[in-house]
Chimera marker file (.cmm) of the C-alpha trace (Angstrom):
<marker_set name="trace">
<marker id="1" x="24.795" y="26.849" z="-9.508" r="1" g="1" b="0" radius="0.5"/>
<marker id="2" x="22.448" y="26.397" z="-6.466" r="1" g="1" b="0" radius="0.5"/>
<marker id="3" x="19.451" y="27.356" z="-8.430" r="1" g="1" b="0" radius="0.5"/>
<marker id="4" x="20.179" y="24.459" z="-11.155" r="1" g="1" b="0" radius="0.5"/>
<marker id="5" x="20.233" y="22.112" z="-8.393" r="1" g="1" b="0" radius="0.5"/>
<marker id="6" x="17.021" y="23.003" z="-7.017" r="1" g="1" b="0" radius="0.5"/>
<marker id="7" x="15.340" y="23.097" z="-10.501" r="1" g="1" b="0" radius="0.5"/>
<marker id="8" x="16.715" y="19.754" z="-11.005" r="1" g="1" b="0" radius="0.5"/>
<marker id="9" x="15.279" y="18.496" z="-7.728" r="1" g="1" b="0" radius="0.5"/>
<marker id="10" x="11.937" y="20.064" z="-8.226" r="1" g="1" b="0" radius="0.5"/>
<marker id="11" x="11.682" y="18.422" z="-11.671" r="1" g="1" b="0" radius="0.5"/>
<marker id="12" x="12.801" y="15.054" z="-10.368" r="1" g="1" b="0" radius="0.5"/>
<marker id="13" x="10.269" y="15.208" z="-7.484" r="1" g="1" b="0" radius="0.5"/>
<marker id="14" x="7.366" y="16.045" z="-9.779" r="1" g="1" b="0" radius="0.5"/>
<marker id="15" x="8.297" y="13.170" z="-12.319" r="1" g="1" b="0" radius="0.5"/>
<marker id="16" x="8.533" y="10.756" z="-9.704" r="1" g="1" b="0" radius="0.5"/>
<marker id="17" x="5.178" y="11.909" z="-8.020" r="1" g="1" b="0" radius="0.5"/>
<marker id="18" x="3.600" y="11.525" z="-11.468" r="1" g="1" b="0" radius="0.5"/>
<marker id="19" x="4.987" y="8.200" z="-12.416" r="1" g="1" b="0" radius="0.5"/>
<marker id="20" x="4.396" y="6.565" z="-9.004" r="1" g="1" b="0" radius="0.5"/>
<marker id="21" x="0.927" y="7.819" z="-9.101" r="1" g="1" b="0" radius="0.5"/>
<marker id="22" x="0.264" y="5.947" z="-12.321" r="1" g="1" b="0" radius="0.5"/>
<marker id="23" x="1.604" y="2.769" z="-11.355" r="1" g="1" b="0" radius="0.5"/>
<marker id="24" x="-0.759" y="2.001" z="-8.573" r="1" g="1" b="0" radius="0.5"/>
<marker id="25" x="-3.746" y="-0.038" z="-9.927" r="1" g="1" b="0" radius="0.5"/>
<marker id="26" x="-7.312" y="1.065" z="-8.838" r="1" g="1" b="0" radius="0.5"/>
<marker id="27" x="-8.636" y="-0.754" z="-6.002" r="1" g="1" b="0" radius="0.5"/>
<marker id="28" x="-10.767" y="-3.764" z="-6.551" r="1" g="1" b="0" radius="0.5"/>
<marker id="29" x="-14.708" y="-3.101" z="-5.864" r="1" g="1" b="0" radius="0.5"/>
<marker id="30" x="-15.917" y="-4.499" z="-2.658" r="1" g="1" b="0" radius="0.5"/>
<marker id="31" x="-18.039" y="-7.673" z="-2.980" r="1" g="1" b="0" radius="0.5"/>
<marker id="32" x="-21.705" y="-7.525" z="-3.141" r="1" g="1" b="0" radius="0.5"/>
<marker id="33" x="-23.680" y="-7.712" z="0.297" r="1" g="1" b="0" radius="0.5"/>
<marker id="34" x="-25.368" y="-11.230" z="0.922" r="1" g="1" b="0" radius="0.5"/>
<marker id="35" x="-29.107" y="-11.212" z="0.276" r="1" g="1" b="0" radius="0.5"/>
<marker id="36" x="-30.855" y="-11.271" z="3.509" r="1" g="1" b="0" radius="0.5"/>
<marker id="37" x="-34.430" y="-11.967" z="3.811" r="1" g="1" b="0" radius="0.5"/>
<marker id="38" x="-36.819" y="-9.610" z="5.463" r="1" g="1" b="0" radius="0.5"/>
<marker id="39" x="-39.202" y="-11.787" z="7.500" r="1" g="1" b="0" radius="0.5"/>
<marker id="40" x="-41.151" y="-11.567" z="10.962" r="1" g="1" b="0" radius="0.5"/>
<marker id="41" x="-38.594" y="-9.285" z="12.782" r="1" g="1" b="0" radius="0.5"/>
<marker id="42" x="-39.410" y="-6.332" z="10.454" r="1" g="1" b="0" radius="0.5"/>
<marker id="43" x="-43.179" y="-6.917" z="11.197" r="1" g="1" b="0" radius="0.5"/>
<marker id="44" x="-42.594" y="-7.007" z="14.637" r="1" g="1" b="0" radius="0.5"/>
<marker id="45" x="-40.836" y="-3.856" z="14.813" r="1" g="1" b="0" radius="0.5"/>
<marker id="46" x="-43.550" y="-2.038" z="12.827" r="1" g="1" b="0" radius="0.5"/>
<marker id="47" x="-46.329" y="-3.372" z="15.133" r="1" g="1" b="0" radius="0.5"/>
<marker id="48" x="-44.426" y="-2.593" z="18.497" r="1" g="1" b="0" radius="0.5"/>
<marker id="49" x="-43.731" y="0.895" z="17.049" r="1" g="1" b="0" radius="0.5"/>
<marker id="50" x="-47.519" y="1.469" z="16.315" r="1" g="1" b="0" radius="0.5"/>
<marker id="51" x="-48.446" y="0.219" z="19.913" r="1" g="1" b="0" radius="0.5"/>
<marker id="52" x="-45.630" y="2.385" z="21.628" r="1" g="1" b="0" radius="0.5"/>
<marker id="53" x="-47.001" y="5.484" z="19.394" r="1" g="1" b="0" radius="0.5"/>
<marker id="54" x="-50.641" y="4.773" z="20.523" r="1" g="1" b="0" radius="0.5"/>
<marker id="55" x="-49.341" y="4.456" z="24.034" r="1" g="1" b="0" radius="0.5"/>
<marker id="56" x="-47.554" y="7.840" z="24.027" r="1" g="1" b="0" radius="0.5"/>
<marker id="57" x="-50.589" y="9.455" z="22.389" r="1" g="1" b="0" radius="0.5"/>
<marker id="58" x="-52.999" y="8.202" z="25.213" r="1" g="1" b="0" radius="0.5"/>
<marker id="59" x="-50.599" y="9.337" z="27.787" r="1" g="1" b="0" radius="0.5"/>
<link id1="1" id2="2" r="1" g="1" b="0" radius="0.2"/>
<link id1="2" id2="3" r="1" g="1" b="0" radius="0.2"/>
<link id1="3" id2="4" r="1" g="1" b="0" radius="0.2"/>
<link id1="4" id2="5" r="1" g="1" b="0" radius="0.2"/>
<link id1="5" id2="6" r="1" g="1" b="0" radius="0.2"/>
<link id1="6" id2="7" r="1" g="1" b="0" radius="0.2"/>
<link id1="7" id2="8" r="1" g="1" b="0" radius="0.2"/>
<link id1="8" id2="9" r="1" g="1" b="0" radius="0.2"/>
<link id1="9" id2="10" r="1" g="1" b="0" radius="0.2"/>
<link id1="10" id2="11" r="1" g="1" b="0" radius="0.2"/>
<link id1="11" id2="12" r="1" g="1" b="0" radius="0.2"/>
<link id1="12" id2="13" r="1" g="1" b="0" radius="0.2"/>
<link id1="13" id2="14" r="1" g="1" b="0" radius="0.2"/>
<link id1="14" id2="15" r="1" g="1" b="0" radius="0.2"/>
<link id1="15" id2="16" r="1" g="1" b="0" radius="0.2"/>
<link id1="16" id2="17" r="1" g="1" b="0" radius="0.2"/>
<link id1="17" id2="18" r="1" g="1" b="0" radius="0.2"/>
<link id1="18" id2="19" r="1" g="1" b="0" radius="0.2"/>
<link id1="19" id2="20" r="1" g="1" b="0" radius="0.2"/>
<link id1="20" id2="21" r="1" g="1" b="0" radius="0.2"/>
<link id1="21" id2="22" r="1" g="1" b="0" radius="0.2"/>
<link id1="22" id2="23" r="1" g="1" b="0" radius="0.2"/>
<link id1="23" id2="24" r="1" g="1" b="0" radius="0.2"/>
<link id1="24" id2="25" r="1" g="1" b="0" radius="0.2"/>
<link id1="25" id2="26" r="1" g="1" b="0" radius="0.2"/>
<link id1="26" id2="27" r="1" g="1" b="0" radius="0.2"/>
<link id1="27" id2="28" r="1" g="1" b="0" radius="0.2"/>
<link id1="28" id2="29" r="1" g="1" b="0" radius="0.2"/>
<link id1="29" id2="30" r="1" g="1" b="0" radius="0.2"/>
<link id1="30" id2="31" r="1" g="1" b="0" radius="0.2"/>
<link id1="31" id2="32" r="1" g="1" b="0" radius="0.2"/>
<link id1="32" id2="33" r="1" g="1" b="0" radius="0.2"/>
<link id1="33" id2="34" r="1" g="1" b="0" radius="0.2"/>
<link id1="34" id2="35" r="1" g="1" b="0" radius="0.2"/>
<link id1="35" id2="36" r="1" g="1" b="0" radius="0.2"/>
<link id1="36" id2="37" r="1" g="1" b="0" radius="0.2"/>
<link id1="37" id2="38" r="1" g="1" b="0" radius="0.2"/>
<link id1="38" id2="39" r="1" g="1" b="0" radius="0.2"/>
<link id1="39" id2="40" r="1" g="1" b="0" radius="0.2"/>
<link id1="40" id2="41" r="1" g="1" b="0" radius="0.2"/>
<link id1="41" id2="42" r="1" g="1" b="0" radius="0.2"/>
<link id1="42" id2="43" r="1" g="1" b="0" radius="0.2"/>
<link id1="43" id2="44" r="1" g="1" b="0" radius="0.2"/>
<link id1="44" id2="45" r="1" g="1" b="0" radius="0.2"/>
<link id1="45" id2="46" r="1" g="1" b="0" radius="0.2"/>
<link id1="46" id2="47" r="1" g="1" b="0" radius="0.2"/>
<link id1="47" id2="48" r="1" g="1" b="0" radius="0.2"/>
<link id1="48" id2="49" r="1" g="1" b="0" radius="0.2"/>
<link id1="49" id2="50" r="1" g="1" b="0" radius="0.2"/>
<link id1="50" id2="51" r="1" g="1" b="0" radius="0.2"/>
<link id1="51" id2="52" r="1" g="1" b="0" radius="0.2"/>
<link id1="52" id2="53" r="1" g="1" b="0" radius="0.2"/>
<link id1="53" id2="54" r="1" g="1" b="0" radius="0.2"/>
<link id1="54" id2="55" r="1" g="1" b="0" radius="0.2"/>
<link id1="55" id2="56" r="1" g="1" b="0" radius="0.2"/>
<link id1="56" id2="57" r="1" g="1" b="0" radius="0.2"/>
<link id1="57" id2="58" r="1" g="1" b="0" radius="0.2"/>
<link id1="58" id2="59" r="1" g="1" b="0" radius="0.2"/>
</marker_set>
């Protein structure tokens, strides 16, 4: 009798997990990132990196 109860419990848990896993809808995709322009800030970083590299090589 105990074995039948355990078997019924296992079947019920497996069925519950399968059914509840299929009910959940997939998450919505994240919104696209805003378009940010690349302007003088990037040029400033590149130029300052070059100057820093030249200074390190000279030292």
